[in-house]
C-alpha positions as CSV (number, residue, x, y, z in Angstrom):
1,X,-17.6,0.8,-21.1
2,X,-16.4,4.5,-21.4
3,X,-15.1,7.1,-18.9
4,X,-18.1,9.5,-19.2
5,X,-20.2,7.0,-17.9
6,X,-18.0,5.4,-15.1
7,X,-17.5,9.5,-14.0
8,X,-21.5,9.7,-13.9
9,X,-21.8,6.3,-12.1
10,X,-18.8,7.5,-9.6
11,X,-20.8,11.3,-9.2
12,X,-23.7,9.4,-8.4
13,X,-22.2,6.8,-5.9
14,X,-20.4,9.0,-3.6
15,X,-23.4,11.3,-4.0
16,X,-26.4,8.3,-3.4
17,X,-28.2,9.8,-5.7
18,X,-29.1,11.0,-9.6
19,X,-30.4,14.3,-8.7
20,X,-27.3,15.3,-6.8
21,X,-24.7,13.5,-9.0
22,X,-26.5,15.8,-12.3
23,X,-26.1,18.4,-9.7
24,X,-22.5,17.9,-9.3
25,X,-22.2,17.1,-13.1
26,X,-24.2,19.7,-14.4
27,X,-26.4,17.4,-16.3
28,X,-30.3,16.5,-16.8
29,X,-31.1,14.0,-14.1
30,X,-32.5,12.0,-17.1
31,X,-28.9,12.1,-18.8
32,X,-27.6,10.7,-15.7
33,X,-30.1,7.5,-15.5
34,X,-29.4,6.9,-19.5
35,X,-25.8,6.6,-18.3
36,X,-26.8,4.1,-15.2
37,X,-28.5,1.7,-17.4
38,X,-26.6,1.6,-20.1
39,X,-23.2,0.7,-17.5
40,X,-26.2,-1.9,-15.8
41,X,-27.2,-3.0,-19.7
42,X,-23.4,-3.4,-20.4
43,X,-22.8,-5.6,-17.1
44,X,-26.0,-7.1,-17.8
45,X,-26.4,-6.9,-13.6
46,X,-27.9,-4.1,-11.7
47,X,-25.5,-1.8,-9.4
48,X,-28.0,0.1,-7.4
49,X,-30.5,-0.3,-4.5
50,X,-32.9,2.7,-3.8
51,X,-33.5,3.1,0.2
52,X,-35.5,5.8,0.9
53,X,-34.9,8.9,-1.3
54,X,-31.6,7.4,-1.9
55,X,-30.0,5.2,-3.8
56,X,-27.1,3.0,-2.8
57,X,-24.4,0.7,-4.4
58,X,-25.2,-3.0,-4.4
59,X,-22.3,-5.6,-4.1
60,X,-21.9,-5.5,-8.2
61,X,-22.1,-1.5,-7.7
62,X,-19.6,-1.3,-5.0
63,X,-17.2,-3.7,-6.7
64,X,-17.4,-1.3,-9.6
65,X,-16.7,1.6,-7.6
66,X,-13.4,0.4,-6.4
67,X,-12.2,-0.2,-9.8
68,X,-13.3,3.2,-10.8
69,X,-11.6,5.0,-8.2
70,X,-8.4,3.1,-9.3
71,X,-8.6,3.6,-12.6
72,X,-9.7,7.7,-11.7
73,X,-6.6,7.6,-9.7
74,X,-3.9,6.5,-12.3
75,X,-5.1,9.1,-15.1
76,X,-4.4,11.6,-12.2
77,X,-1.3,10.6,-11.9
78,X,-0.5,9.8,-15.8
79,X,-1.2,13.3,-16.3
80,X,0.4,14.5,-13.5
81,X,3.4,12.6,-14.7
82,X,3.0,14.1,-18.1
83,X,3.0,17.5,-16.7
84,X,6.1,17.2,-14.8
85,X,8.1,15.9,-17.9
86,X,7.2,19.7,-19.2
87,X,7.5,21.2,-15.9
88,X,4.3,22.7,-15.4
89,X,4.1,19.8,-12.1
90,X,0.1,20.6,-11.9
91,X,-2.6,18.2,-10.1
92,X,-3.8,17.3,-6.6
93,X,-1.5,15.3,-4.1
94,X,-4.3,13.7,-1.2
95,X,-2.3,13.0,1.9
96,X,-4.1,11.2,4.6
97,X,-2.3,11.2,8.7
98,X,-3.4,11.2,11.9
99,X,-4.8,14.5,13.9
100,X,-1.7,14.7,16.4
101,X,1.3,14.0,14.2
102,X,-0.9,16.6,11.2
103,X,-0.5,19.2,13.8
104,X,3.0,18.4,16.0
105,X,4.8,17.3,13.2
106,X,4.1,18.0,9.8
107,X,3.1,21.6,9.6
108,X,6.8,23.0,8.4
109,X,7.3,20.0,5.7
110,X,4.1,20.8,4.4
111,X,4.7,24.2,4.1
112,X,7.8,23.9,2.7
113,X,6.3,21.3,0.0
114,X,4.2,23.8,-0.9
115,X,6.2,26.7,-1.6
116,X,8.4,23.9,-4.0
117,X,5.0,22.9,-6.0
118,X,2.9,26.0,-5.6
119,X,0.5,24.5,-8.4
120,X,-0.1,21.7,-6.7
121,X,-3.3,21.1,-5.0
122,X,-2.2,19.4,-1.4
123,X,-5.8,17.2,-0.1
124,X,-4.9,16.8,3.4
125,X,-7.3,13.9,5.4
126,X,-7.1,13.0,8.8
127,X,-8.3,9.8,10.7
128,X,-7.2,6.6,12.8
129,X,-4.7,4.0,11.3
130,X,-7.3,2.3,10.2
131,X,-9.7,4.6,8.6
132,X,-6.5,5.8,6.4
133,X,-5.1,1.8,5.1
134,X,-8.9,1.8,4.0
135,X,-8.9,5.1,2.2
136,X,-5.2,4.1,0.5
137,X,-6.6,0.7,-0.4
138,X,-10.1,2.7,-1.8
139,X,-7.6,5.1,-3.5
140,X,-9.1,8.2,-2.0
141,X,-5.7,9.0,-0.7
142,X,-1.9,8.6,-2.4
143,X,-0.4,8.5,0.8
144,X,-1.1,8.3,4.3
145,X,1.2,8.1,7.6
146,X,0.3,5.6,9.9
147,X,1.0,3.9,12.8
148,X,3.5,0.2,12.5
149,X,2.3,-2.8,12.5
150,X,0.4,-2.8,8.7
151,X,-0.7,-5.9,8.1
152,X,-2.0,-5.8,4.3
153,X,-0.1,-7.1,2.0
154,X,-0.9,-5.4,-0.6
155,X,0.4,-2.1,0.5
156,X,4.0,-0.2,-0.3
157,X,5.5,0.4,3.5
158,X,8.1,2.9,4.5
159,X,9.3,3.4,7.6
160,X,9.1,6.9,9.0
161,X,10.6,7.4,12.1
162,X,8.8,7.0,15.4
163,X,7.3,8.9,18.2
164,X,7.8,8.8,22.0
165,X,4.7,8.2,23.9
166,X,4.4,9.7,27.9
167,X,2.1,9.6,30.8
168,X,0.1,12.7,31.1
169,X,-1.2,13.9,34.6
170,X,-2.2,16.9,36.3
171,X,0.4,18.9,37.4
172,X,-1.3,19.0,41.3
173,X,-1.2,14.7,41.1
174,X,-0.2,13.2,44.0
175,X,2.5,11.4,41.7
176,X,3.8,14.6,39.7
177,X,6.6,15.2,42.4
178,X,8.2,12.3,41.4
179,X,11.1,12.0,38.4
180,X,10.0,9.0,36.9
181,X,7.4,6.6,37.5
182,X,6.8,2.7,38.4
183,X,4.5,0.3,37.3
184,X,3.0,0.2,40.5
185,X,2.0,4.0,40.3
186,X,-0.2,3.4,37.7
187,X,-2.3,0.5,39.4
188,X,-6.0,2.0,39.7
189,X,-5.4,5.2,38.2
190,X,-8.6,6.7,36.1
191,X,-6.9,6.2,32.6
192,X,-8.6,8.0,29.9
193,X,-7.3,6.1,26.9
194,X,-8.2,5.1,23.3
195,X,-10.7,3.3,21.6
196,X,-10.9,-1.0,21.1
197,X,-9.2,-2.2,19.1
198,X,-7.1,0.5,17.5
199,X,-4.2,0.6,16.6
200,X,-2.9,2.7,19.5
201,X,-4.9,1.0,22.3
202,X,-3.5,-2.2,20.7
203,X,-0.1,-0.5,21.2
204,X,-0.9,1.0,24.6
205,X,-2.6,-2.7,26.2
206,X,0.9,-4.4,25.1
207,X,2.7,-1.9,26.8
208,X,0.8,-2.1,30.0
209,X,0.8,-5.7,29.5
210,X,4.7,-5.5,29.7
211,X,4.6,-3.7,32.6
212,X,2.3,-5.8,34.5
213,X,-0.5,-3.3,35.0
214,X,-4.0,-3.7,34.3
215,X,-5.5,-0.6,33.4
216,X,-8.8,1.0,35.1
217,X,-10.0,2.7,32.1
218,X,-12.9,4.9,32.3
219,X,-13.1,6.9,29.2
220,X,-12.4,6.0,25.8
221,X,-11.6,8.4,22.8
222,X,-9.6,9.1,19.7
223,X,-9.0,12.7,20.4
224,X,-5.7,13.9,21.7
225,X,-6.4,17.1,21.9
226,X,-10.0,15.9,23.8
227,X,-7.8,14.0,26.3
228,X,-5.2,16.4,26.9
229,X,-8.0,18.9,28.3
230,X,-9.7,16.3,30.5
231,X,-6.5,15.4,31.9
232,X,-5.7,19.6,32.1
233,X,-9.1,19.4,34.2
234,X,-7.8,16.3,36.4
235,X,-10.5,13.9,35.6
236,X,-7.9,11.1,34.8
237,X,-4.4,10.3,33.3
238,X,-3.6,9.3,29.9
239,X,-0.8,8.1,27.4
240,X,-0.2,10.7,24.4
241,X,2.6,11.1,21.6
242,X,5.1,13.4,23.5
243,X,5.1,15.7,20.4
244,X,1.5,16.5,21.4
245,X,3.4,19.0,24.1
246,X,6.2,20.5,21.3
247,X,5.5,24.0,20.6
248,X,3.5,25.2,22.7
249,X,4.4,26.9,26.6
250,X,3.6,23.3,28.2
251,X,0.5,24.0,30.4
252,X,1.3,24.2,33.9
253,X,-1.9,21.7,34.5
254,X,-0.4,18.8,32.5
255,X,2.9,16.9,33.7
256,X,4.8,14.7,31.4
257,X,6.0,11.7,33.1
258,X,8.3,8.6,32.2
259,X,8.0,4.9,33.8
260,X,11.5,3.9,34.9
261,X,12.9,1.5,32.6
262,X,9.6,0.9,30.1
263,X,10.1,3.6,27.2
264,X,7.2,3.6,25.1
265,X,7.6,4.5,21.3
266,X,5.1,4.0,18.6
267,X,7.0,3.1,14.7
268,X,5.3,5.6,12.0
269,X,5.1,4.2,8.4
270,X,4.0,5.9,5.2
271,X,2.0,3.5,2.6
272,X,0.7,3.5,-0.6
273,X,-0.9,1.7,-3.2
274,X,2.3,-1.5,-4.1
275,X,3.5,-1.5,-7.4
276,X,1.8,2.0,-9.3
277,X,4.3,4.5,-10.2
278,X,4.3,7.9,-8.6
279,X,4.4,11.1,-9.9
280,X,7.5,13.1,-8.8
281,X,5.0,15.4,-7.0
282,X,3.8,12.3,-5.2
283,X,7.5,11.2,-4.3
284,X,8.6,14.5,-3.4
285,X,6.0,14.6,-0.5
286,X,6.7,11.0,0.6
287,X,10.9,11.7,0.8
288,X,10.1,15.2,2.3
289,X,8.2,13.6,5.3
290,X,10.2,11.0,5.6
291,X,13.3,12.8,6.3
292,X,11.7,14.8,8.3
293,X,10.4,12.8,11.0
294,X,13.5,11.0,11.1
295,X,15.6,14.1,11.6
296,X,12.9,14.7,14.4
297,X,13.2,11.5,16.0
298,X,12.4,11.8,19.7
């Protein structure tokens, strides 16, 4: 099985069709079909099933795609490492991160990185912790900045500081004039929280349990900017990273508050595939992020 055929297979898998793969690779559809057939004959098993006008991977195809992604990532990293030996510093670095951390904590460090490595193509993907862990394991990103804890033993985990979370409510809320909240203040408030089973919601659930409060959840979503907009509209109360209120004139319609004696933090970490040799450009990005976030712990 050669690399060219694997590239054809990967394109067909990602685009769920031989026609689209042929367009992306500038090959005829018959050539794409022939390459896929050759791989299936070599492996002695089919790799795709047809669903309407699409072709999707069967379990054997999914397994081959997983190994193919790792192979092409290693080839990309090898190319970057060799280029760096000759000071060319070319290639692609793919970073996964949460949207809030990207917006409020990473612009300066990413800007500095781009100035240091102008020839590196920096690709950013956003998502939840669960999604970003999957992206690393599937070799679609090189690094992901996520929330702890990390339960995947196959990943290399580097602590990257912490962020404080605060209660946010409308500035005209009946509790807004208090200096600190008590746990009792949170009882029966309409809460805008996060998707069940997500890392963020699990953290908030543990905090509520520690302070003896059962929250009355009226809305669930993952977009913190949307949550802030709903709080501004006085539609509920939430718990969000304090950094989401940085670098802007804090809206007068939102009040950030803490619960006396019950601080809440989320621990961040960079995760990457364990045991892989990282090109200098990837390692420098990881080091820059860790230094910046540790330096700005709140």
